[in-house]
Structures are given as C-alpha cells and as structure tokens.
Backbone bond lengths (Angstrom), bond angles and torsions (degrees), N, CA, C in turn:
res aa  C-N    CA-C-N  psi(-1)  N-CA   C-N-CA  omega(-1)  CA-C   N-CA-C  phi
1 X - - - 1.463 - - 1.541 110.24 -
2 X 1.393 112.97 -47.91 1.470 116.98 179.48 1.523 109.79 -59.61
3 X 1.315 117.66 -37.15 1.468 121.50 179.23 1.498 109.83 -66.60
4 X 1.376 119.98 -39.25 1.447 121.75 177.51 1.506 110.89 -64.33
5 X 1.347 116.88 -44.79 1.465 119.54 175.13 1.512 113.89 -58.05
6 X 1.308 114.92 -41.74 1.465 120.57 179.16 1.497 109.88 -62.51
7 X 1.316 116.49 -44.21 1.487 120.04 -176.67 1.519 109.24 -67.74
8 X 1.332 119.14 -37.12 1.466 121.57 179.11 1.543 110.87 -66.81
9 X 1.364 113.85 -43.52 1.455 118.36 177.52 1.525 112.01 -61.21
10 X 1.361 111.88 -44.28 1.494 117.03 178.03 1.522 112.71 -60.55
11 X 1.326 113.93 -40.52 1.469 120.37 178.21 1.520 111.87 -61.84
12 X 1.388 114.88 -45.15 1.475 115.82 178.78 1.546 112.26 -65.04
13 X 1.359 114.40 -35.37 1.494 118.70 -179.69 1.543 109.30 -63.84
14 X 1.314 116.72 -44.60 1.454 122.60 179.88 1.497 109.78 -61.23
15 X 1.390 115.59 -44.29 1.446 122.16 -178.70 1.563 110.55 -61.49
16 X 1.314 115.71 -43.63 1.469 121.55 179.54 1.507 108.94 -62.25
17 X 1.357 117.65 -42.79 1.446 121.40 -179.85 1.526 112.64 -61.56
18 X 1.381 113.29 -42.97 1.447 119.01 179.34 1.507 111.56 -63.89
19 X 1.333 116.32 -43.04 1.498 120.91 177.84 1.514 110.99 -62.87
20 X 1.339 116.75 -39.25 1.422 120.56 -178.17 1.556 110.92 -68.16
21 X 1.353 115.23 -42.83 1.480 119.82 176.02 1.508 111.25 -63.94
22 X 1.321 117.06 -38.78 1.475 121.02 178.95 1.526 110.43 -62.36
23 X 1.378 115.21 -41.47 1.480 118.25 178.93 1.480 110.91 -61.96
24 X 1.369 117.59 -40.78 1.451 120.41 179.35 1.512 110.90 -60.03
25 X 1.321 115.77 -46.99 1.443 120.06 -179.09 1.521 112.36 -64.58
26 X 1.335 115.98 -34.30 1.449 120.15 -178.75 1.554 112.13 -68.78
27 X 1.325 114.28 -42.21 1.457 117.41 -172.36 1.514 113.95 -97.46
28 X 1.333 117.62 -6.15 1.473 119.31 178.64 1.536 109.77 -87.02
29 X 1.335 115.77 123.52 1.423 118.91 175.16 1.512 109.05 -114.00
30 X 1.331 118.68 129.91 1.485 119.13 176.87 1.528 110.48 -51.89
31 X 1.360 114.80 142.83 1.459 118.57 -178.38 1.490 113.89 88.00
32 X 1.351 115.84 2.13 1.480 120.45 176.80 1.496 109.68 -118.09
33 X 1.332 116.19 154.97 1.458 121.83 176.15 1.562 107.47 -95.15
34 X 1.282 115.59 86.73 1.495 120.92 179.66 1.468 109.37 59.42
35 X 1.344 117.82 -131.78 1.471 121.24 -177.59 1.541 110.14 -106.47
36 X 1.284 118.06 28.37 1.494 122.53 -174.51 1.502 111.30 -76.40
37 X 1.328 120.03 -16.45 1.446 121.59 -172.31 1.500 115.96 88.18
38 X 1.345 115.43 -4.16 1.445 120.43 176.79 1.557 108.92 -75.81
39 X 1.328 115.41 123.70 1.451 118.80 -175.43 1.498 110.69 -141.83
40 X 1.316 117.34 149.91 1.465 123.77 176.60 1.523 111.02 -94.98
41 X 1.299 119.84 10.02 1.465 120.61 -174.41 1.525 114.04 -58.97
42 X 1.349 116.32 -45.50 1.460 117.91 178.52 1.510 112.49 -66.75
43 X 1.316 115.29 -35.43 1.511 120.50 178.57 1.502 108.75 -64.36
44 X 1.313 117.51 -41.93 1.497 120.94 178.98 1.492 108.82 -59.63
45 X 1.345 118.19 -46.21 1.475 119.22 179.59 1.486 112.47 -60.93
46 X 1.329 114.92 -39.04 1.523 118.39 -178.94 1.502 110.23 -64.01
47 X 1.337 117.38 -39.70 1.475 120.41 -179.03 1.531 110.26 -65.96
48 X 1.341 116.95 -39.07 1.480 120.96 178.72 1.523 108.68 -63.57
49 X 1.359 116.54 -46.00 1.464 120.04 -179.95 1.501 112.97 -61.72
50 X 1.345 117.18 -26.84 1.440 121.66 179.29 1.528 112.11 -90.95
51 X 1.338 117.51 12.98 1.426 118.62 169.33 1.479 119.03 108.12
52 X 1.346 118.54 -4.99 1.421 121.53 178.72 1.526 111.14 -79.10
53 X 1.335 115.83 141.94 1.458 120.84 -177.53 1.549 110.62 -60.21
54 X 1.339 114.92 126.66 1.454 120.72 -176.91 1.515 113.04 -59.37
55 X 1.340 116.45 -42.41 1.476 119.34 178.97 1.502 112.14 -63.50
56 X 1.345 116.00 -40.58 1.472 116.60 177.74 1.495 113.48 -67.14
57 X 1.300 117.07 -40.80 1.470 121.38 177.89 1.556 109.28 -59.50
58 X 1.340 116.81 -49.87 1.436 121.36 -179.99 1.502 111.74 -59.80
59 X 1.308 117.18 -41.59 1.448 122.45 -178.99 1.544 110.97 -64.01
60 X 1.329 116.14 -41.97 1.454 121.58 -179.39 1.549 109.89 -67.58
61 X 1.334 116.18 -51.98 1.465 120.37 -171.62 1.570 111.99 -78.74
62 X 1.344 117.80 -10.03 1.457 117.06 177.24 1.530 112.46 -87.33
63 X 1.378 115.90 -3.36 1.439 119.04 178.99 1.556 111.48 -70.48
64 X 1.317 117.95 136.78 1.517 118.40 -176.31 1.526 112.59 -63.68
65 X 1.330 120.17 -19.28 1.470 120.92 177.67 1.496 113.34 -75.15
66 X 1.326 118.23 -12.43 1.491 120.74 -175.73 1.542 107.71 -91.16
67 X 1.343 113.85 105.94 1.466 119.47 -176.22 1.533 106.96 -143.94
68 X 1.355 114.45 171.38 1.455 120.19 175.66 1.493 108.64 -71.31
69 X 1.339 115.22 134.34 1.491 120.33 179.03 1.549 107.01 -99.28
70 X 1.308 113.74 83.06 1.489 118.81 -174.91 1.496 112.59 -67.01
71 X 1.325 117.29 -49.21 1.484 119.91 -175.63 1.505 112.03 -67.76
72 X 1.353 117.64 -43.38 1.447 119.59 -176.51 1.531 111.02 -72.09
73 X 1.316 117.27 -33.85 1.470 119.22 176.32 1.533 109.39 -67.27
74 X 1.306 116.83 -35.62 1.497 118.96 175.61 1.499 110.60 -61.25
75 X 1.350 117.02 -41.72 1.449 121.62 176.15 1.533 111.38 -59.97
76 X 1.288 116.54 -39.29 1.458 122.40 179.70 1.569 108.53 -61.72
77 X 1.292 116.42 -43.69 1.467 118.12 -177.80 1.500 112.65 -72.85
78 X 1.314 118.60 -21.01 1.456 121.72 178.67 1.521 114.11 -93.68
79 X 1.326 116.20 -3.63 1.496 119.74 -172.89 1.516 109.55 -58.15
80 X 1.347 113.86 135.41 1.451 121.69 178.80 1.484 108.30 -133.47
81 X 1.297 118.65 104.83 1.477 125.13 -175.32 1.524 111.22 -60.12
82 X 1.343 116.63 -36.35 1.455 119.97 -173.73 1.537 112.44 -67.45
83 X 1.363 116.17 -19.46 1.465 118.72 -177.24 1.538 112.18 -91.89
84 X 1.324 118.25 -1.12 1.434 118.27 178.96 1.517 112.49 -74.55
85 X 1.326 115.86 147.57 1.468 120.68 -178.46 1.515 110.29 -92.67
86 X 1.279 117.01 89.68 1.450 119.49 179.20 1.560 113.81 -77.75
87 X 1.316 114.40 -18.44 1.466 119.27 179.57 1.534 112.60 -58.95
88 X 1.344 116.62 -28.56 1.450 120.90 -177.06 1.521 110.75 -59.55
89 X 1.339 118.97 -27.25 1.470 122.07 -174.41 1.510 111.73 -81.39
90 X 1.356 116.71 -6.62 1.453 121.90 177.71 1.479 113.80 -104.28
91 X 1.351 115.85 6.53 1.456 118.91 178.22 1.496 111.06 -69.13
92 X 1.336 118.36 162.59 1.464 121.69 -179.22 1.514 111.25 -61.74
93 X 1.341 116.75 -38.37 1.463 121.29 179.94 1.550 108.27 -62.16
94 X 1.334 117.64 -47.60 1.451 121.69 -178.02 1.543 111.24 -61.15
95 X 1.298 116.04 -45.31 1.502 119.33 -178.98 1.534 109.35 -65.86
96 X 1.365 117.05 -38.26 1.437 120.06 176.87 1.546 112.02 -60.95
97 X 1.329 113.94 -43.57 1.482 119.96 178.81 1.508 110.79 -62.86
98 X 1.338 115.29 -40.51 1.476 119.74 -179.82 1.535 110.75 -64.80
99 X 1.344 117.13 -39.53 1.465 121.63 175.75 1.524 111.11 -61.04
100 X 1.360 113.73 -42.69 1.482 116.61 178.08 1.524 111.89 -64.25
101 X 1.348 117.40 -37.51 1.467 120.72 176.91 1.506 110.31 -61.34
102 X 1.329 117.14 -42.41 1.479 120.89 -178.29 1.512 110.70 -65.03
103 X 1.301 116.32 -31.50 1.470 119.85 177.30 1.536 110.33 -72.70
104 X 1.299 115.15 -45.25 1.485 121.25 -179.20 1.513 111.48 -60.33
105 X 1.334 116.46 -41.88 1.450 119.94 -175.98 1.527 111.82 -112.78
106 X 1.309 112.52 34.91 1.495 119.55 -178.01 1.546 111.89 -56.94
107 X 1.301 117.49 -46.25 1.439 120.46 179.99 1.516 114.35 -61.00
108 X 1.355 117.34 -43.99 1.447 121.53 178.88 1.495 111.69 -66.49
109 X 1.321 117.03 -41.31 1.480 121.60 -177.32 1.534 110.48 -68.00
110 X 1.306 116.42 -44.37 1.492 119.92 -178.83 1.505 111.00 -67.69
111 X 1.339 117.60 -39.13 1.433 119.17 179.46 1.553 109.77 -65.15
112 X 1.298 117.38 -40.03 1.449 121.26 -179.91 1.524 111.50 -68.37
113 X 1.337 117.18 -42.70 1.495 120.47 177.52 1.480 110.34 -59.34
114 X 1.348 117.34 -42.50 1.439 119.70 -178.09 1.498 111.81 -67.15
115 X 1.372 117.44 -39.66 1.456 121.65 -177.44 1.528 112.61 -72.97
116 X 1.332 116.55 -42.40 1.477 118.88 -169.99 1.551 114.10 -112.53
117 X 1.348 117.01 -9.33 1.467 116.90 177.46 1.533 114.49 79.09
118 X 1.311 116.63 16.11 1.470 119.33 178.09 1.544 109.45 -106.26
119 X 1.337 114.77 123.85 1.451 119.69 -173.90 1.530 112.85 -60.50
120 X 1.332 115.20 140.50 1.491 119.59 -178.83 1.543 111.52 -64.56
121 X 1.339 116.32 -25.51 1.498 117.08 179.32 1.538 112.28 -68.59
122 X 1.316 116.57 -37.12 1.463 117.76 179.93 1.497 112.71 -72.58
123 X 1.366 115.36 -36.80 1.467 120.65 173.91 1.504 112.22 -58.65
124 X 1.346 114.47 -47.35 1.454 119.63 179.19 1.520 113.21 -64.17
125 X 1.332 115.08 -37.75 1.476 120.16 177.24 1.512 110.82 -60.73
126 X 1.313 119.40 -42.24 1.461 123.25 177.74 1.515 110.21 -63.59
127 X 1.341 119.26 -43.39 1.415 121.09 179.41 1.535 112.91 -67.00
128 X 1.290 115.04 -34.28 1.499 120.93 177.56 1.540 107.77 -63.65
129 X 1.318 118.34 -51.54 1.473 119.53 -174.20 1.526 110.77 -74.76
130 X 1.298 119.32 -34.95 1.502 119.65 -175.62 1.536 111.15 -73.74
131 X 1.327 116.45 -44.91 1.494 116.86 -171.53 1.515 112.09 -139.83
132 X 1.318 119.13 23.06 1.456 120.28 -178.21 1.523 111.17 52.00
133 X 1.304 114.53 46.51 1.501 123.90 176.18 1.533 109.95 67.62
134 X 1.321 115.90 37.41 1.474 121.06 175.39 1.478 114.56 87.18
135 X 1.319 118.16 9.43 1.461 122.77 -178.37 1.563 113.28 -88.31
136 X 1.328 115.50 -44.13 1.453 120.88 -177.83 1.538 109.12 -107.04
137 X 1.305 114.63 96.31 1.486 120.67 -174.10 1.535 113.89 -96.55
138 X 1.349 117.02 -5.88 1.459 120.31 -175.84 1.522 111.80 96.54
139 X 1.353 115.58 151.76 1.455 117.82 -179.68 1.525 114.14 -129.74
140 X 1.370 113.33 25.41 1.461 120.88 176.89 1.521 110.60 -98.14
141 X 1.315 117.90 135.26 1.484 120.25 174.17 1.507 110.60 -61.86
142 X 1.343 116.13 117.91 1.441 120.96 178.48 1.522 111.68 -59.17
143 X 1.310 116.19 -44.45 1.469 121.87 -179.53 1.554 109.18 -61.06
144 X 1.338 115.14 -46.37 1.459 118.12 -174.82 1.521 112.31 -68.68
145 X 1.353 118.33 -40.84 1.470 118.54 -176.81 1.512 110.23 -70.20
146 X 1.366 119.21 -40.47 1.444 119.93 179.71 1.541 111.67 -71.03
147 X 1.297 116.59 -34.93 1.466 120.04 176.40 1.500 110.74 -67.68
148 X 1.309 117.68 -40.10 1.468 122.67 178.35 1.513 111.42 -60.45
149 X 1.326 117.20 -50.22 1.452 121.56 -178.44 1.541 112.02 -69.12
150 X 1.345 115.44 -36.54 1.466 117.35 179.22 1.532 110.30 -67.51
151 X 1.334 117.66 -36.86 1.458 119.34 -178.97 1.538 114.23 -67.73
152 X 1.310 116.05 -15.20 1.467 120.69 -178.88 1.512 113.39 -74.40
153 X 1.309 118.23 3.60 1.477 120.49 171.72 1.530 108.95 -71.60
154 X 1.355 118.48 -18.61 1.420 123.62 178.31 1.555 110.19 -83.83
155 X 1.332 116.89 123.06 1.506 119.48 -174.96 1.510 111.95 -59.03
156 X 1.332 116.10 -42.21 1.440 117.15 -176.95 1.523 112.13 -68.91
157 X 1.309 119.20 -40.37 1.405 122.03 177.64 1.568 110.55 -65.48
158 X 1.356 115.10 -36.09 1.441 117.50 -179.86 1.526 110.63 -64.10
159 X 1.317 117.98 -38.91 1.451 122.52 176.67 1.508 113.11 -66.34
160 X 1.361 115.24 -42.23 1.462 118.31 179.22 1.558 110.07 -67.20
161 X 1.298 116.95 -37.37 1.481 119.95 -179.54 1.542 108.30 -66.04
162 X 1.323 119.31 -42.45 1.469 120.93 178.46 1.537 109.53 -56.80
163 X 1.321 115.84 -43.64 1.489 119.57 -178.72 1.527 113.19 -64.66
164 X 1.318 116.05 -23.23 1.455 120.51 -177.73 1.529 112.60 -88.23
165 X 1.343 118.90 -15.22 1.442 120.28 -179.35 1.531 107.47 -72.51
166 X 1.368 116.78 126.88 1.457 121.05 -178.88 1.533 109.49 -57.75
167 X 1.351 118.62 142.22 1.431 120.81 -178.57 1.553 113.45 -53.50
168 X 1.304 114.79 -32.98 1.508 116.60 179.61 1.489 114.11 -69.50
169 X 1.343 116.55 -17.42 1.464 123.40 -179.45 1.518 112.20 -99.28
170 X 1.324 117.89 -3.22 1.452 120.33 -171.06 1.524 110.95 -77.00
171 X 1.312 113.93 162.51 1.475 123.61 -179.63 1.519 104.81 -143.16
172 X 1.307 119.32 -168.16 1.440 121.10 -178.65 1.545 112.58 -62.97
173 X 1.339 117.08 129.74 1.467 120.45 -179.75 1.542 110.62 -62.10
174 X 1.357 114.94 -35.94 1.447 117.07 179.62 1.528 111.09 -67.22
175 X 1.352 115.77 -41.46 1.479 120.84 179.90 1.552 108.34 -64.34
176 X 1.346 116.29 -37.75 1.436 120.06 179.07 1.486 111.92 -63.59
177 X 1.332 117.16 -47.32 1.468 121.80 -179.68 1.517 111.27 -60.52
178 X 1.311 115.65 -46.06 1.438 118.33 -178.81 1.525 113.85 -65.10
179 X 1.335 116.13 -40.59 1.449 119.55 179.35 1.503 111.84 -72.89
180 X 1.344 117.91 -38.73 1.444 121.26 179.16 1.495 111.91 -62.31
181 X 1.306 117.25 -42.22 1.468 123.29 179.87 1.538 109.49 -64.65
182 X 1.354 115.43 -44.61 1.425 120.22 -176.42 1.537 113.68 -70.14
183 X 1.344 116.15 -33.77 1.462 121.77 -173.45 1.503 111.86 -90.45
184 X 1.332 120.12 -18.69 1.475 120.09 -174.47 1.520 111.66 -60.88
185 X 1.307 117.97 -46.42 1.470 120.16 179.27 1.536 111.99 -65.03
186 X 1.332 115.09 -42.28 1.422 120.38 177.12 1.544 111.24 -59.41
187 X 1.294 117.48 -44.63 1.488 122.55 178.45 1.549 111.44 -62.95
188 X 1.337 115.59 -37.81 1.462 121.03 -179.34 1.530 109.46 -64.56
189 X 1.328 115.11 -43.63 1.476 119.51 176.63 1.531 110.60 -60.67
190 X 1.298 117.08 -44.04 1.473 120.69 179.30 1.522 110.34 -67.09
191 X 1.357 119.21 -37.51 1.430 121.14 177.77 1.506 111.06 -60.44
192 X 1.321 117.15 -46.56 1.505 121.41 179.34 1.495 108.84 -59.84
193 X 1.338 117.40 -43.18 1.446 120.23 179.49 1.541 110.52 -62.24
194 X 1.335 116.33 -41.85 1.464 120.23 -177.17 1.533 109.33 -64.81
195 X 1.300 118.05 -43.38 1.472 121.26 178.61 1.533 110.09 -65.26
196 X 1.292 117.17 -37.51 1.459 121.46 177.38 1.532 111.35 -64.72
197 X 1.318 116.46 -43.29 1.500 122.75 -179.53 1.519 109.11 -65.76
198 X 1.354 115.99 -41.12 1.479 117.77 -177.07 1.569 110.07 -66.98
199 X 1.348 116.09 -32.94 1.441 118.78 176.58 1.487 111.83 -73.74
200 X 1.280 117.52 -40.47 1.486 121.96 -179.28 1.562 112.62 -66.00
201 X 1.327 114.06 -43.88 1.459 119.13 -175.25 1.545 111.03 -97.61
202 X 1.304 115.93 3.65 1.496 120.65 173.25 1.518 114.58 58.20
203 X 1.320 116.24 53.06 1.469 118.93 172.38 1.515 109.62 -124.85
204 X 1.344 115.99 159.73 1.461 121.03 -177.53 1.506 109.41 -80.07
205 X 1.349 118.75 114.63 1.454 120.70 -177.90 1.513 115.46 -61.07
206 X 1.302 114.68 -27.24 1.501 120.08 -179.47 1.523 112.00 -71.37
207 X 1.312 116.36 -22.81 1.481 121.65 -172.84 1.543 112.16 -85.78
208 X 1.324 117.22 -17.44 1.484 120.92 -171.66 1.541 110.74 -80.47
209 X 1.315 115.04 132.41 1.459 122.05 175.96 1.527 109.31 -122.07
210 X 1.332 116.91 146.99 1.450 122.31 -178.97 1.509 109.30 -158.23
211 X 1.347 115.36 -149.63 1.472 119.30 -177.78 1.527 111.39 -78.69
212 X 1.305 117.44 168.05 1.455 121.16 179.70 1.534 111.84 -77.76
213 X 1.364 117.14 5.77 1.464 120.47 170.83 1.544 111.79 -107.05
214 X 1.376 115.90 -0.42 1.454 119.14 178.09 1.518 114.59 98.10
215 X 1.351 116.79 0.38 1.485 118.37 178.88 1.537 108.07 -75.71
216 X 1.336 118.96 154.85 1.418 119.61 -173.35 1.559 111.80 -148.08
217 X 1.340 115.79 154.92 1.425 122.43 176.98 1.495 114.80 81.85
218 X 1.325 115.12 177.19 1.478 123.22 179.10 1.486 111.21 -56.95
219 X 1.304 117.43 -37.10 1.467 121.69 -177.57 1.523 113.01 -88.44
220 X 1.377 117.67 -8.53 1.496 123.47 -178.78 1.511 109.92 52.62
221 X 1.329 116.75 52.59 1.451 122.02 171.52 1.470 112.69 -82.09
222 X 1.331 117.02 141.36 1.485 119.42 167.94 1.514 107.32 -75.52
223 X 1.347 115.43 150.19 1.512 119.07 -175.85 1.513 116.09 -51.85
224 X 1.333 116.89 -37.56 1.465 118.10 179.05 1.542 113.69 -63.58
225 X 1.324 115.13 -32.76 1.449 120.38 176.16 1.519 112.03 -74.83
226 X 1.335 116.39 -27.67 1.476 116.91 176.09 1.516 108.72 -66.14
227 X 1.336 114.92 -43.60 1.494 119.18 179.08 1.525 112.81 -57.03
228 X 1.334 115.17 -43.27 1.435 121.78 -174.47 1.507 116.51 -86.16
229 X 1.322 115.77 -40.17 1.487 118.43 -165.84 1.534 117.04 -124.95
230 X 1.339 116.79 -12.44 1.447 116.84 177.74 1.545 113.39 -68.64
231 X 1.335 114.86 148.80 1.455 119.82 -176.12 1.536 111.74 -132.86
232 X 1.312 113.67 156.18 1.452 122.17 -179.57 1.538 109.17 -87.68
233 X 1.313 116.58 92.13 1.454 121.06 -175.19 1.514 116.85 -73.56
234 X 1.332 116.27 -30.29 1.461 120.49 -179.58 1.526 116.02 -95.60
235 X 1.326 113.41 1.19 1.493 121.62 177.17 1.541 113.26 57.13
236 X 1.351 114.74 42.48 1.463 117.76 177.74 1.555 111.08 -100.17
237 X 1.312 115.63 7.69 1.478 118.56 176.55 1.496 117.08 90.82
238 X 1.369 116.32 0.37 1.475 119.86 179.02 1.527 109.61 -145.99
239 X 1.309 114.48 160.12 1.454 120.57 178.19 1.525 109.58 -104.14
240 X 1.289 115.01 122.62 1.489 122.72 -178.82 1.516 107.95 -135.48
241 X 1.324 117.86 101.45 1.463 121.38 -178.15 1.528 112.55 -75.19
242 X 1.306 117.47 3.21 1.452 120.25 168.51 1.502 111.71 -92.20
243 X 1.337 115.79 1.30 1.469 123.33 173.66 1.500 109.04 -101.95
244 X 1.358 117.81 134.86 1.439 121.77 -174.50 1.546 112.62 -63.86
245 X 1.303 116.83 -43.51 1.465 117.92 -179.12 1.530 112.68 -61.10
246 X 1.326 116.00 -41.18 1.453 119.56 176.78 1.494 114.06 -67.40
247 X 1.360 115.38 -40.10 1.451 121.37 178.38 1.533 110.72 -62.43
248 X 1.320 116.79 -46.03 1.469 121.93 -179.59 1.511 111.72 -59.95
249 X 1.322 115.36 -48.05 1.487 119.17 179.96 1.523 111.81 -66.93
250 X 1.308 116.85 -35.06 1.499 121.01 -178.05 1.528 110.65 -70.70
251 X 1.323 118.63 -38.75 1.456 122.37 176.77 1.516 108.25 -62.19
252 X 1.307 117.52 -48.28 1.468 121.18 -179.94 1.504 112.00 -58.42
253 X 1.363 113.42 -44.76 1.494 116.37 -179.66 1.511 111.89 -66.43
254 X 1.310 117.01 -35.29 1.469 121.19 174.58 1.535 110.65 -58.85
255 X 1.303 117.47 -51.40 1.446 121.57 -177.84 1.519 111.51 -63.58
256 X 1.359 115.80 -40.50 1.465 119.94 179.08 1.505 109.14 -63.22
257 X 1.361 117.36 -38.64 1.479 119.52 179.38 1.511 112.24 -60.29
258 X 1.376 115.43 -31.67 1.458 120.27 178.29 1.546 111.17 -94.43
259 X 1.339 117.48 24.24 1.434 126.38 169.61 1.560 115.03 76.14
260 X 1.313 115.25 29.79 1.446 117.38 166.00 1.525 109.22 -72.98
261 X 1.316 118.69 141.24 1.450 121.45 178.82 1.509 110.08 -147.61
262 X 1.280 118.60 162.24 1.437 122.61 -179.15 1.519 109.48 -61.42
263 X 1.334 116.03 131.40 1.455 118.43 -178.59 1.504 115.83 82.63
264 X 1.330 117.89 9.21 1.468 121.31 -178.67 1.523 110.35 -58.62
265 X 1.330 115.91 139.69 1.457 117.77 179.60 1.565 111.64 -78.80
266 X 1.307 115.28 164.35 1.472 120.45 -172.50 1.528 112.43 -60.43
267 X 1.337 116.87 -38.64 1.442 117.79 -177.41 1.500 112.16 -66.33
268 X 1.348 116.92 -42.86 1.466 120.47 177.83 1.543 111.53 -68.20
269 X 1.354 114.03 -39.21 1.457 117.99 179.10 1.509 112.40 -60.65
270 X 1.338 117.17 -38.12 1.458 121.99 176.38 1.513 110.67 -61.71
271 X 1.308 116.82 -44.99 1.488 117.80 179.85 1.493 113.77 -63.84
272 X 1.367 118.46 -36.69 1.430 122.65 176.56 1.530 110.02 -64.42
273 X 1.331 118.27 -42.40 1.456 122.42 -176.67 1.559 108.86 -67.43
274 X 1.283 120.96 -27.97 1.424 120.88 176.01 1.507 112.39 -64.00
275 X 1.336 118.40 -23.08 1.458 121.10 175.76 1.489 111.90 -69.26
276 X 1.335 118.09 -24.55 1.460 121.78 -179.78 1.509 110.31 -79.10
277 X 1.323 115.58 -38.10 1.426 123.04 176.06 1.528 109.44 -155.32
278 X 1.301 118.15 109.83 1.439 122.67 -172.05 1.568 111.08 -69.44
279 X 1.331 115.57 65.13 1.459 120.56 -177.99 1.529 106.62 -140.77
280 X 1.340 114.42 125.30 1.462 119.32 -179.68 1.525 110.36 -62.53
281 X 1.353 119.76 -47.20 1.490 119.47 -178.74 1.550 109.42 -59.72
282 X 1.337 118.19 -38.67 1.433 122.15 -179.68 1.522 111.55 -59.60
283 X 1.333 116.43 -52.36 1.441 121.66 -179.75 1.488 112.48 -62.38
284 X 1.326 116.32 -41.16 1.492 119.65 178.89 1.481 113.06 -66.07
285 X 1.369 116.96 -35.82 1.457 121.24 178.10 1.546 111.55 -68.09
286 X 1.315 115.66 -40.17 1.487 117.83 178.35 1.526 111.44 -61.52
287 X 1.321 117.08 -42.50 1.456 119.40 179.37 1.522 111.20 -65.15
288 X 1.336 116.48 -38.75 1.459 121.90 -179.50 1.524 109.82 -64.90
289 X 1.319 117.65 -42.12 1.467 123.04 -178.49 1.563 107.60 -65.92
290 X 1.301 118.49 -45.55 1.467 123.48 179.15 1.488 112.18 -58.38
291 X 1.380 116.57 -41.17 1.475 121.24 179.41 1.489 109.35 -66.35
292 X 1.357 119.21 -40.55 1.417 122.36 -179.51 1.548 109.82 -64.77
293 X 1.301 116.78 -40.72 1.493 120.87 179.13 1.521 112.35 -67.37
294 X 1.319 115.18 -37.45 1.496 118.08 178.23 1.549 109.93 -67.30
295 X 1.378 114.84 -40.31 1.468 120.74 -178.61 1.545 111.23 -64.54
296 X 1.380 112.61 -29.20 1.477 117.32 -177.08 1.503 113.92 -70.04
297 X 1.342 117.91 -13.92 1.466 121.11 179.62 1.504 109.73 -63.15
C-alpha cells in the first residue's frame, strides 16, 4: 500500500513537472526575457526597414541565446570611469607582462610601427589596459547588450526594463531615463555596424562576447570602428580582432586616423589617446606605461 501511495505521489510530481515545463515552452518567446514583456520584436522590424535581410534578422533573433541583458546593461548605466584603478597597470608585474608581450609579438609590432608610424610601446599599453594583453576579453553577448540598449528607445520597454533591474543594481531613475534616451540611438547605430561586420567577416553574431558596453576583441573596438578603421594585420583576407596581428594593426590605424605620427609630442599624443577612451586617467596611464616600456630597453 505504501508503495502504491509512493508511486501515485511520484506520478503526480512528474505530471506537475511536465505541465510546468510545458507552460515555460508555451509562454517563452525567443528574444524575450522570460515573461517580463521585454521583446526585440519592434527592433527586428526596424532593422528590416533599414535594409537588413528579414530572414537573417529572424534567424538571429529567434535563437534562444538572444535575450535582454538586464544585469549587464545596468552595469553600463552605472559605469564611472573615475573610480577605475588605473594604477594597477603600472605595477612591476604589469610592466613585466607587457615586456613579455612585446617580445612575443615583436615581428607584428615592429612591422606595424614601420608601416604606420605608431610606436609599439603605445600599442602594447593600449592592449594591456583594454584586455590585460588579450586575456580578459569580456563575457557579455555583444548582440544582446547592443540590442538591449537600442530597444530602450521605446518608452514602454524602457519602463519595463527599469522594473526588471534588481533593487541592488538600481541608480537614479532620472539618470537612467536621460542616459537610456541618449544611448539608444548610439546603440542602434553600433548594432547595425555589428550585424554588418558579422556578415562581411562571416562570423556568428550570437557567439561573440565582449564588454558590457559592446566593445569587442583584443583591441576592444566598437563595431562602427571595426567597419571604418580595423585592418587585416596578418594578411589572411579577413579582419578578426580576436587575432593579435589584426588587433595590433587596427589599433595603430585607429591612432593614425586621429593624427598620431612618428615623433608626436606628449601633448598631442595625449589628445589622440582621448579619442580611444575619453578619460584623462586612461590617457595619462597609457603614456606612463609607454614611457616605462621605452625606459626598459
């Protein structure tokens, strides 16, 4: 009898689990964050109206991995450049690692310096600060974060998104509204560039991970800068910023575009570096790292 009761209870438990799983499958739509009402449907339509192939857009956004990045977008809105610890990149260990990187990629750095006039020390400094010499590339879906921020141009979605941010991650509602409105169009431009790059270079946009601001690769380029300024450093016929030769050449080309030149003085170099990241501590740290690397010769 006890065995019969156990079997009946077990049967009911399994039935309840199956019904619960079925409900999840029924109400979950790819491109949505659970049952929150957050959806990329309007964004998908906007991309198609702007010339992207409808079948490709549907195929990308119907993947179960494509969802709203609530937590990472919240981090983006709370980012404070002045609180970052740039001093860590001037430690003895960091400078030693940078020297080792310059030795490992000596051929690529010297070839780039000769071709574009950008010193290998400043290129290495940028890679050190951006990704710890290509080690820390970010773990946020580039497609998801750019899509999330671009979708916030919709007032209703912006309100729903705010409600989904955990209280511990919240900040000023006014600051959120102002930044969301300002960044939505910027993110949409970057999203279009990202989809264009993925088509041009033939990679899966869903598979790419980067920073919670949408920057990607060893050089941490935004997609629009990949389209305009990235270069094929290893001459394999494609641009891959997860490849060191391509990243090195792309950084140099970026700086040259903003008027870096051989023998540039410190004041002008500082202004050029602000174009990479508009942060005074960032630019000052890069120059200090480059000086330490030059002195190490």
